[in-house]
MIBA-270678 format. One record per residue (C-alpha): x, y, z. Coordinates in nm, 4 decimals, decimal comma. Example, Ala and Ser with C-alpha at 12.3 -4.5 7.8 and 13.67 -1.06 7.14 Angstrom:
2
(atom (1,2300; -0,4500; 0,7800)),
(atom (1,3670; -0,1060; 0,7140)),
//
This chain:
340
(atom (-14,7288; 10,7058; -20,9887)),
(atom (-14,5699; 11,0313; -21,1932)),
(atom (-14,1990; 11,1586; -21,1585)),
(atom (-14,3705; 11,5112; -21,0323)),
(atom (-14,5588; 11,3347; -20,7352)),
(atom (-14,2259; 11,1396; -20,6719)),
(atom (-13,9968; 11,4412; -20,6443)),
(atom (-14,3219; 11,6054; -20,4306)),
(atom (-14,2783; 11,3098; -20,1825)),
(atom (-13,9319; 11,3624; -20,1746)),
(atom (-13,9895; 11,7152; -20,0683)),
(atom (-14,2851; 11,6963; -19,8494)),
(atom (-14,2265; 11,4312; -19,6110)),
(atom (-14,1281; 11,6394; -19,3053)),
(atom (-14,3849; 11,7519; -19,0629)),
(atom (-14,7471; 11,6550; -19,1384)),
(atom (-14,7058; 11,6504; -19,5110)),
(atom (-14,6877; 11,3246; -19,5363)),
(atom (-15,0545; 11,2689; -19,4332)),
(atom (-15,1894; 11,3771; -19,7451)),
(atom (-14,9844; 11,1174; -19,9814)),
(atom (-15,2317; 10,8415; -20,0467)),
(atom (-14,9098; 10,6591; -20,1935)),
(atom (-14,5728; 10,6801; -20,0085)),
(atom (-14,2573; 10,6110; -20,1944)),
(atom (-13,9927; 10,3564; -20,0778)),
(atom (-13,7461; 10,6264; -19,9761)),
(atom (-14,0043; 10,8394; -19,8246)),
(atom (-14,1292; 10,5813; -19,6131)),
(atom (-13,7459; 10,5202; -19,4649)),
(atom (-13,7174; 10,8660; -19,4471)),
(atom (-14,0464; 10,8454; -19,1926)),
(atom (-13,9364; 10,5472; -19,0544)),
(atom (-13,5784; 10,7098; -18,9244)),
(atom (-13,7770; 10,9960; -18,7994)),
(atom (-14,0011; 10,7526; -18,5901)),
(atom (-13,6926; 10,5897; -18,4545)),
(atom (-13,5761; 10,9340; -18,3486)),
(atom (-13,8496; 11,0031; -18,1608)),
(atom (-13,8426; 10,6754; -18,0115)),
(atom (-13,5040; 10,6667; -17,9221)),
(atom (-13,5388; 11,0319; -17,7491)),
(atom (-13,8549; 10,8752; -17,5419)),
(atom (-13,6652; 10,5532; -17,4145)),
(atom (-13,3144; 10,7176; -17,3468)),
(atom (-13,4376; 10,8513; -16,9711)),
(atom (-13,5193; 10,4762; -16,9314)),
(atom (-13,2457; 10,2831; -17,0470)),
(atom (-13,1621; 10,0984; -16,7510)),
(atom (-13,5221; 9,9720; -16,7012)),
(atom (-13,5510; 9,9112; -17,0386)),
(atom (-13,2532; 9,6805; -17,0673)),
(atom (-13,3876; 9,5020; -16,7103)),
(atom (-13,6910; 9,4423; -16,9181)),
(atom (-13,5079; 9,3099; -17,2323)),
(atom (-13,3228; 9,0609; -16,9877)),
(atom (-13,6570; 8,9227; -16,8240)),
(atom (-13,7652; 8,8498; -17,1554)),
(atom (-13,5087; 8,6948; -17,2831)),
(atom (-13,4398; 8,4901; -16,9552)),
(atom (-13,8440; 8,3874; -16,9674)),
(atom (-13,8150; 8,2501; -17,3448)),
(atom (-13,5033; 8,0546; -17,2787)),
(atom (-13,6655; 7,8838; -16,9928)),
(atom (-13,9828; 7,8212; -17,1868)),
(atom (-13,7656; 7,6639; -17,4892)),
(atom (-13,5951; 7,4440; -17,2334)),
(atom (-13,9475; 7,2633; -17,1861)),
(atom (-13,9570; 7,0244; -17,4910)),
(atom (-13,6340; 6,9439; -17,4237)),
(atom (-13,6960; 6,8146; -17,1171)),
(atom (-14,0020; 6,6096; -17,2409)),
(atom (-13,7496; 6,4649; -17,5032)),
(atom (-13,4772; 6,3591; -17,2136)),
(atom (-13,7915; 6,2091; -17,0187)),
(atom (-13,9177; 5,9950; -17,2999)),
(atom (-13,6031; 5,8809; -17,4175)),
(atom (-13,3828; 5,8585; -17,1016)),
(atom (-13,5884; 5,8575; -16,8072)),
(atom (-13,8458; 5,6503; -16,8680)),
(atom (-13,6535; 5,3657; -17,0011)),
(atom (-13,4139; 5,4202; -16,6580)),
(atom (-13,7681; 5,4018; -16,4464)),
(atom (-13,8270; 5,0644; -16,6069)),
(atom (-13,5200; 4,9503; -16,5230)),
(atom (-13,5675; 5,0671; -16,1689)),
(atom (-13,3690; 5,4144; -16,1560)),
(atom (-13,6289; 5,7196; -16,1781)),
(atom (-13,3829; 6,0022; -16,1034)),
(atom (-13,3276; 6,0882; -16,4530)),
(atom (-13,7054; 6,1186; -16,4772)),
(atom (-13,7418; 6,2799; -16,1408)),
(atom (-13,4813; 6,5327; -16,2679)),
(atom (-13,6828; 6,5966; -16,5895)),
(atom (-13,9885; 6,6407; -16,4220)),
(atom (-13,8388; 6,8929; -16,1626)),
(atom (-13,6347; 7,0939; -16,4255)),
(atom (-13,9685; 7,1502; -16,6275)),
(atom (-14,1120; 7,2642; -16,3171)),
(atom (-13,8350; 7,4824; -16,2359)),
(atom (-13,8486; 7,6634; -16,5774)),
(atom (-14,2398; 7,6621; -16,5562)),
(atom (-14,1896; 7,8649; -16,2602)),
(atom (-13,9160; 8,1112; -16,3869)),
(atom (-14,0966; 8,1580; -16,7097)),
(atom (-14,3912; 8,2845; -16,4867)),
(atom (-14,1843; 8,4821; -16,2779)),
(atom (-13,9528; 8,6472; -16,5591)),
(atom (-14,2896; 8,7068; -16,7485)),
(atom (-14,4335; 8,9016; -16,4612)),
(atom (-14,1194; 9,0756; -16,4322)),
(atom (-14,0987; 9,2160; -16,8029)),
(atom (-14,4669; 9,3077; -16,7745)),
(atom (-14,4114; 9,5061; -16,4489)),
(atom (-14,1268; 9,6899; -16,5890)),
(atom (-14,2621; 9,7768; -16,9610)),
(atom (-14,5599; 9,8871; -16,8015)),
(atom (-14,4303; 10,1472; -16,6164)),
(atom (-14,1729; 10,2820; -16,8796)),
(atom (-14,4391; 10,2617; -17,1245)),
(atom (-14,6747; 10,4795; -16,9225)),
(atom (-14,3661; 10,7308; -16,8485)),
(atom (-14,2988; 10,7156; -17,2072)),
(atom (-14,6833; 10,8157; -17,3131)),
(atom (-14,6891; 11,1096; -17,0284)),
(atom (-14,3680; 11,2338; -17,2335)),
(atom (-14,5070; 11,1930; -17,5244)),
(atom (-14,8550; 11,3758; -17,4548)),
(atom (-14,6825; 11,6645; -17,2729)),
(atom (-14,4151; 11,6901; -17,5923)),
(atom (-14,7466; 11,7035; -17,8354)),
(atom (-14,9505; 11,9817; -17,6448)),
(atom (-14,6198; 12,1881; -17,5941)),
(atom (-14,5383; 12,1461; -17,9466)),
(atom (-14,8701; 12,2248; -18,0829)),
(atom (-14,8727; 12,5676; -17,8529)),
(atom (-14,5344; 12,6567; -18,0333)),
(atom (-14,7271; 12,6410; -18,3707)),
(atom (-14,7827; 12,9421; -18,5342)),
(atom (-15,1242; 13,0448; -18,5695)),
(atom (-15,0857; 12,9854; -18,9695)),
(atom (-15,0423; 12,6382; -18,8744)),
(atom (-15,3536; 12,6000; -18,6686)),
(atom (-15,5702; 12,7620; -18,9529)),
(atom (-15,4609; 12,5130; -19,2028)),
(atom (-15,4370; 12,2028; -18,9764)),
(atom (-15,7692; 12,2072; -18,7731)),
(atom (-15,8123; 12,1567; -18,4054)),
(atom (-16,0037; 11,8395; -18,5146)),
(atom (-15,6743; 11,6976; -18,6626)),
(atom (-15,4458; 11,8096; -18,3426)),
(atom (-15,7261; 11,6390; -18,1207)),
(atom (-15,7024; 11,3279; -18,3270)),
(atom (-15,3300; 11,3001; -18,3125)),
(atom (-15,3389; 11,3390; -17,8971)),
(atom (-15,6368; 11,0974; -17,8709)),
(atom (-15,6783; 10,8248; -18,1513)),
(atom (-15,2989; 10,7677; -18,2171)),
(atom (-15,1609; 10,8113; -17,8669)),
(atom (-15,4512; 10,5797; -17,7626)),
(atom (-15,3342; 10,3208; -18,0548)),
(atom (-14,9797; 10,3559; -17,9235)),
(atom (-15,0944; 10,2990; -17,5558)),
(atom (-15,2428; 9,9453; -17,6380)),
(atom (-14,9317; 9,8649; -17,8443)),
(atom (-14,7137; 9,9383; -17,4870)),
(atom (-14,9761; 9,7438; -17,2811)),
(atom (-15,0730; 9,4685; -17,4835)),
(atom (-14,7903; 9,4361; -17,7718)),
(atom (-14,4658; 9,4625; -17,6479)),
(atom (-14,4898; 9,1075; -17,4532)),
(atom (-14,6141; 8,9243; -17,7502)),
(atom (-14,4024; 9,0852; -17,9788)),
(atom (-14,0642; 9,0419; -17,8025)),
(atom (-14,1688; 8,6909; -17,7146)),
(atom (-14,2598; 8,6212; -18,0838)),
(atom (-13,9570; 8,7400; -18,2286)),
(atom (-13,7006; 8,5327; -17,9723)),
(atom (-13,9171; 8,2324; -17,9920)),
(atom (-13,8960; 8,2057; -18,4029)),
(atom (-13,5109; 8,2687; -18,3629)),
(atom (-13,4699; 8,0336; -18,0665)),
(atom (-13,6999; 7,7626; -18,2179)),
(atom (-13,5303; 7,7480; -18,5427)),
(atom (-13,2040; 7,6874; -18,3899)),
(atom (-13,3079; 7,4123; -18,1781)),
(atom (-13,5150; 7,2604; -18,4804)),
(atom (-13,2002; 7,2456; -18,6431)),
(atom (-13,0106; 7,0870; -18,3302)),
(atom (-13,2664; 6,7928; -18,2822)),
(atom (-13,3027; 6,6696; -18,6313)),
(atom (-13,1267; 6,8678; -18,9117)),
(atom (-13,3522; 6,6473; -19,2043)),
(atom (-13,7008; 6,7173; -19,0334)),
(atom (-13,5578; 7,0937; -18,9998)),
(atom (-13,5278; 7,1037; -19,3915)),
(atom (-13,9252; 7,0392; -19,3981)),
(atom (-13,9475; 7,3330; -19,1734)),
(atom (-13,7091; 7,5654; -19,3523)),
(atom (-13,8970; 7,5029; -19,7103)),
(atom (-14,2186; 7,6139; -19,5356)),
(atom (-14,0603; 7,9205; -19,3883)),
(atom (-13,9976; 8,0648; -19,7284)),
(atom (-14,3345; 8,1203; -19,8636)),
(atom (-14,4235; 8,2128; -19,4907)),
(atom (-14,1553; 8,4643; -19,4993)),
(atom (-14,3098; 8,5952; -19,8741)),
(atom (-14,6543; 8,6263; -19,6993)),
(atom (-14,5479; 8,8231; -19,4169)),
(atom (-14,3570; 9,0675; -19,6253)),
(atom (-14,6933; 9,1346; -19,7967)),
(atom (-14,8830; 9,1184; -19,5198)),
(atom (-14,6352; 9,4298; -19,3487)),
(atom (-14,6811; 9,6323; -19,6890)),
(atom (-15,0560; 9,5907; -19,7070)),
(atom (-15,0972; 9,6468; -19,3148)),
(atom (-14,9276; 9,9660; -19,3280)),
(atom (-15,1430; 10,0769; -19,6135)),
(atom (-15,4447; 9,9905; -19,4487)),
(atom (-15,3296; 10,1528; -19,1387)),
(atom (-15,2997; 10,4703; -19,3103)),
(atom (-15,6478; 10,4170; -19,4320)),
(atom (-15,8025; 10,3477; -19,1051)),
(atom (-15,5960; 10,6035; -18,9724)),
(atom (-15,7245; 10,8917; -19,1913)),
(atom (-16,0610; 10,7791; -19,2080)),
(atom (-16,0931; 10,8105; -18,8082)),
(atom (-15,8899; 11,1496; -18,8318)),
(atom (-16,1604; 11,2603; -19,0632)),
(atom (-16,4503; 11,1227; -18,8164)),
(atom (-16,3083; 11,3298; -18,5156)),
(atom (-16,2225; 11,6352; -18,7429)),
(atom (-16,5523; 11,6316; -18,8639)),
(atom (-16,7130; 11,6249; -18,4975)),
(atom (-16,5090; 11,8614; -18,3129)),
(atom (-16,5560; 12,0888; -18,5680)),
(atom (-16,9308; 12,0668; -18,5882)),
(atom (-16,9289; 12,0867; -18,1906)),
(atom (-16,7246; 12,3889; -18,2031)),
(atom (-16,9260; 12,5623; -18,4398)),
(atom (-17,2782; 12,4412; -18,3135)),
(atom (-17,4467; 12,8009; -18,2752)),
(atom (-17,4030; 12,8403; -18,6443)),
(atom (-17,4768; 12,5160; -18,7807)),
(atom (-17,8192; 12,5204; -18,5715)),
(atom (-17,8381; 12,8887; -18,7033)),
(atom (-17,7959; 12,8058; -19,0716)),
(atom (-17,9459; 12,4727; -19,0099)),
(atom (-17,6770; 12,2606; -19,1591)),
(atom (-17,7690; 11,9210; -18,9324)),
(atom (-17,8730; 11,7411; -19,2610)),
(atom (-17,5463; 11,8466; -19,4573)),
(atom (-17,3411; 11,7620; -19,1478)),
(atom (-17,5241; 11,4365; -19,0948)),
(atom (-17,4726; 11,3633; -19,4901)),
(atom (-17,0819; 11,4117; -19,4245)),
(atom (-17,0233; 11,2222; -19,1534)),
(atom (-17,2412; 10,9392; -19,2782)),
(atom (-16,9765; 10,9317; -19,5947)),
(atom (-16,6927; 10,9445; -19,3454)),
(atom (-16,8444; 10,6459; -19,1255)),
(atom (-16,8495; 10,4520; -19,4766)),
(atom (-16,4967; 10,5508; -19,5509)),
(atom (-16,4232; 10,4101; -19,1992)),
(atom (-16,6215; 10,0663; -19,2254)),
(atom (-16,4188; 10,0353; -19,5586)),
(atom (-16,0717; 10,0707; -19,4512)),
(atom (-16,1458; 9,8131; -19,1472)),
(atom (-16,2898; 9,5887; -19,3824)),
(atom (-15,9706; 9,6164; -19,6036)),
(atom (-15,7548; 9,5713; -19,3005)),
(atom (-15,9631; 9,2464; -19,2056)),
(atom (-15,9556; 9,0749; -19,5221)),
(atom (-15,5449; 9,1328; -19,5221)),
(atom (-15,5318; 8,9814; -19,1396)),
(atom (-15,7866; 8,6973; -19,2918)),
(atom (-15,5599; 8,5981; -19,5365)),
(atom (-15,2441; 8,6545; -19,3722)),
(atom (-15,3426; 8,4109; -19,1161)),
(atom (-15,5535; 8,1442; -19,2956)),
(atom (-15,2039; 8,1272; -19,5151)),
(atom (-14,9518; 8,1091; -19,2415)),
(atom (-15,2135; 7,8334; -19,0540)),
(atom (-15,2052; 7,6131; -19,3994)),
(atom (-14,8495; 7,6137; -19,4097)),
(atom (-14,7907; 7,5132; -19,0486)),
(atom (-15,0300; 7,2355; -19,0618)),
(atom (-14,8739; 7,1189; -19,3963)),
(atom (-14,5275; 7,1231; -19,2279)),
(atom (-14,6716; 6,9150; -18,9229)),
(atom (-14,8240; 6,6707; -19,1017)),
(atom (-14,5387; 6,5878; -19,3399)),
(atom (-14,3269; 6,6223; -18,9864)),
(atom (-14,5319; 6,3685; -18,8246)),
(atom (-14,5302; 6,1570; -19,1114)),
(atom (-14,1776; 6,1129; -19,1911)),
(atom (-14,0594; 6,1367; -18,8257)),
(atom (-14,3268; 5,8375; -18,7517)),
(atom (-14,1645; 5,6323; -19,0316)),
(atom (-13,8097; 5,6969; -18,9080)),
(atom (-13,9133; 5,6255; -18,5618)),
(atom (-14,0459; 5,3026; -18,6797)),
(atom (-13,7024; 5,2333; -18,8460)),
(atom (-13,5030; 5,2864; -18,5582)),
(atom (-13,3032; 5,6220; -18,6885)),
(atom (-13,5364; 5,8801; -18,4981)),
(atom (-13,5823; 5,8558; -18,1023)),
(atom (-13,9630; 5,8907; -18,0173)),
(atom (-13,8699; 6,2053; -17,7781)),
(atom (-13,6935; 6,3828; -18,0080)),
(atom (-13,9914; 6,3632; -18,2592)),
(atom (-14,2336; 6,4525; -17,9711)),
(atom (-14,0273; 6,7801; -17,8678)),
(atom (-13,9850; 6,8374; -18,2616)),
(atom (-14,3930; 6,8693; -18,3323)),
(atom (-14,4016; 7,0475; -17,9874)),
(atom (-14,1388; 7,3130; -18,1133)),
(atom (-14,3121; 7,3151; -18,4757)),
(atom (-14,6425; 7,3949; -18,2989)),
(atom (-14,4845; 7,6841; -18,1223)),
(atom (-14,2871; 7,7705; -18,4183)),
(atom (-14,5886; 7,8906; -18,6015)),
(atom (-14,7844; 8,0355; -18,3010)),
(atom (-14,5856; 8,3385; -18,2969)),
(atom (-14,6497; 8,4311; -18,6431)),
(atom (-15,0271; 8,5359; -18,5355)),
(atom (-14,8957; 8,7437; -18,2620)),
(atom (-14,6747; 8,9091; -18,5018)),
(atom (-14,9762; 8,9798; -18,7385)),
(atom (-15,1664; 9,1145; -18,4083)),
(atom (-14,8632; 9,3513; -18,3708)),
(atom (-14,8119; 9,4136; -18,7110)),
(atom (-15,1556; 9,4698; -18,8022)),
(atom (-15,3268; 9,8065; -18,8765)),
(atom (-15,4692; 9,8662; -18,5128)),
(atom (-15,1111; 9,8561; -18,3984)),
(atom (-14,8548; 9,9784; -18,7116)),
(atom (-14,8582; 10,3206; -18,4882)),
(atom (-14,5509; 10,4475; -18,6230)),
(atom (-14,6273; 10,4115; -18,9792)),
//
């Protein structure tokens, strides 16, 4: 990328100028993200109370969910031996505690979805109103260069993508982030030597996630630009349908639309390839880590240096540790990278 292009990006990141930039510099990307965060903050400011309740619900639900395998470990290592000796109270408490945690997780998840869903709909209502009011305030010169089809694309495809994130993604995103952090702490608490195996696998997982995040943002911009071209071409053709038919422009318009559809197909194919690479790599890392933990853990259980319940809980947590990465890729994917 030439210095002239970099300077141009530094000066033209505001408004809609960045939409025409194919390669965004790091500093321009930071500015765009800061602008997006300011917009999100202004949208969420009227809903601080309900947002805080939603965050509290998702944190409480995660804590209750993370307590389950610890109760399983206690039941195996303490409850079952005590029950064999005639004292079943520990086992009963473990079972009751597990049931309470499961019920609490379900209730708090329901509360989070209820609250976040209402906040999300209010946010989208505010955003659509802002877009409409802002579009009316813009000058005629802007609308002559930035066609109505592009405005409709922003109001439909982009807002619909954001709606998908708010309706389906926030729950998974928050749970995934909290699960990874909480499970990492619990794994170290359960057995530090086995946790080192997980830490060793986390480094390549982090590197592939950084690669995926960068590539998914690029892929999203590609799909976003491609679908915008399709909407613009369709809207402009329909607005000028009399001229199209009068001058027999149908074959030419069909050819143009075919090219845009091919671009959209190629952009989605590239995005799916990025997702497939990330998912396969993460699952490979997780399966290799699990195999090493089971082999080493079984050896230590046989030698008496590790309890069976601890190994059981550790493997359950390890499976949960890598599962959220799949959810993170879904929420970081081109479909849901709503605010590039």
